[in-house]
C-alpha positions as CSV (number, residue, x, y, z in Angstrom):
1,M,0.1,14.4,14.2
2,P,-1.3,11.7,16.5
3,L,-5.0,10.1,17.3
4,S,-6.3,12.5,20.0
5,E,-7.8,10.0,23.0
6,E,-11.7,10.5,22.1
7,E,-10.5,9.2,18.0
8,L,-8.6,6.2,19.7
9,R,-11.7,5.8,21.9
10,L,-13.9,5.7,18.7
11,L,-11.2,3.8,16.5
12,E,-11.2,1.1,19.3
13,Q,-14.8,0.8,19.4
14,M,-15.0,0.7,15.8
15,E,-12.6,-2.2,15.4
16,R,-14.4,-4.3,18.1
17,A,-18.0,-4.1,16.3
18,L,-16.2,-4.9,12.8
19,V,-14.7,-7.9,14.3
20,R,-17.9,-8.9,16.1
21,D,-20.2,-8.1,13.1
22,D,-17.8,-9.6,10.4
23,P,-14.8,-11.6,11.5
24,K,-14.0,-12.6,8.1
25,L,-13.3,-8.9,7.2
26,A,-11.6,-8.5,10.2
27,S,-9.6,-11.5,9.7
28,T,-8.4,-10.2,5.6
29,L,-7.6,-6.4,7.1
30,R,-5.2,-7.8,9.5
31,G,-3.6,-9.6,6.9
32,T,-4.1,-13.3,8.2
33,A,-5.6,-15.4,5.7
34,M,-2.9,-13.9,3.2
35,R,-0.3,-14.9,5.6
36,R,-1.7,-18.7,6.0
37,A,-1.8,-19.0,2.4
38,A,1.5,-18.1,1.9
39,H,2.8,-19.8,4.7
40,R,0.7,-23.0,2.9
41,R,2.3,-22.3,-0.5
42,V,5.9,-22.4,1.5
43,V,5.4,-25.4,3.1
44,I,4.1,-27.5,-0.3
45,A,7.1,-25.8,-2.1
46,A,9.4,-27.5,0.0
47,L,7.5,-31.0,-0.6
48,G,7.7,-30.5,-4.1
49,F,11.5,-29.6,-3.7
50,V,12.0,-32.4,-2.3
51,I,10.5,-34.6,-4.4
52,G,12.3,-32.8,-7.1
53,V,16.1,-33.8,-5.3
54,A,14.4,-37.5,-5.1
55,V,13.9,-37.3,-8.8
56,L,16.9,-35.9,-10.0
57,M,19.4,-38.3,-7.6
58,S,17.0,-40.9,-8.9
59,G,17.9,-39.8,-12.6
60,A,21.7,-39.5,-12.2
61,I,21.4,-43.0,-10.1
62,L,19.9,-44.9,-12.9
63,R,21.5,-43.0,-15.6
64,M,18.4,-41.5,-17.2
65,T,19.0,-37.8,-18.7
66,V,15.5,-37.0,-18.9
67,V,14.6,-38.2,-15.3
68,G,17.4,-36.3,-13.7
69,I,16.1,-32.8,-15.8
70,L,12.9,-33.2,-15.0
71,G,13.9,-33.9,-11.2
72,F,15.6,-30.5,-11.6
73,V,12.9,-28.1,-13.2
74,V,10.6,-29.6,-10.5
75,M,13.2,-28.3,-7.7
76,L,13.5,-25.1,-9.7
77,A,9.9,-24.5,-10.2
78,T,9.2,-25.1,-6.8
79,A,12.0,-23.2,-5.2
80,T,10.5,-19.8,-7.3
81,V,7.1,-20.6,-5.9
82,A,8.5,-20.6,-2.2
83,V,11.0,-17.3,-3.1
84,S,8.1,-15.8,-3.9
85,S,5.6,-16.5,-1.7
86,W,8.0,-15.9,1.4
87,H,9.0,-12.7,-0.2
88,G,5.5,-12.0,-0.2
89,R,4.6,-11.9,3.1
90,S,7.1,-8.9,4.1
91,T,6.5,-5.1,3.0
92,E,9.9,-4.0,3.8
93,G,12.8,-6.1,1.6
94,D,13.6,-9.2,3.5
95,A,12.3,-7.9,7.0
96,P,9.3,-10.5,8.4
97,T,5.9,-8.3,8.5
98,P,5.1,-7.3,11.9
99,R,2.2,-8.1,13.8
100,V,0.6,-4.9,13.8
101,S,-3.5,-3.7,14.8
102,L,-6.3,-2.5,12.9
103,R,-6.0,0.4,14.8
104,D,-2.4,0.9,14.4
105,R,-2.8,0.7,10.4
106,L,-5.8,2.7,10.5
107,E,-4.0,5.8,12.1
108,E,-1.6,5.1,10.4
109,R,-3.1,5.7,6.9
110,W,-4.9,8.5,9.0
111,R,-1.7,10.4,9.3
112,R,-0.5,10.0,6.1
113,Q,-3.6,11.2,4.4
114,H,-3.7,14.2,6.7
115,G,0.4,15.2,6.5
116,D,-0.2,14.8,2.5
117,N,-3.1,17.0,2.1
118,D,-1.5,19.4,4.6
119,S,1.2,19.9,2.7
């Protein structure tokens, strides 16, 4: 059951008021802060992975097994962080999270709640 025009208009007004009164909360509800943090973790992990490769190769060239193992452990840890951060950004498997407005998300939540109560 879609929202009526009046409900949509009221929801848009509420959204504008929320953005005006508390932009930080509105940003959090949109998920931009979380996406930015996940993106930052992926970039840092990628840099750590490159450093791990350099340490691994240095250990191989210098014939220092411990250094090579340390490089591999760094690579493995940073790859794990990158993959978990990347998967944390999506909501359905590997599909990227589409940009959905607060109004659309609230409307979907409304549908789920009222659809579940009618059953």
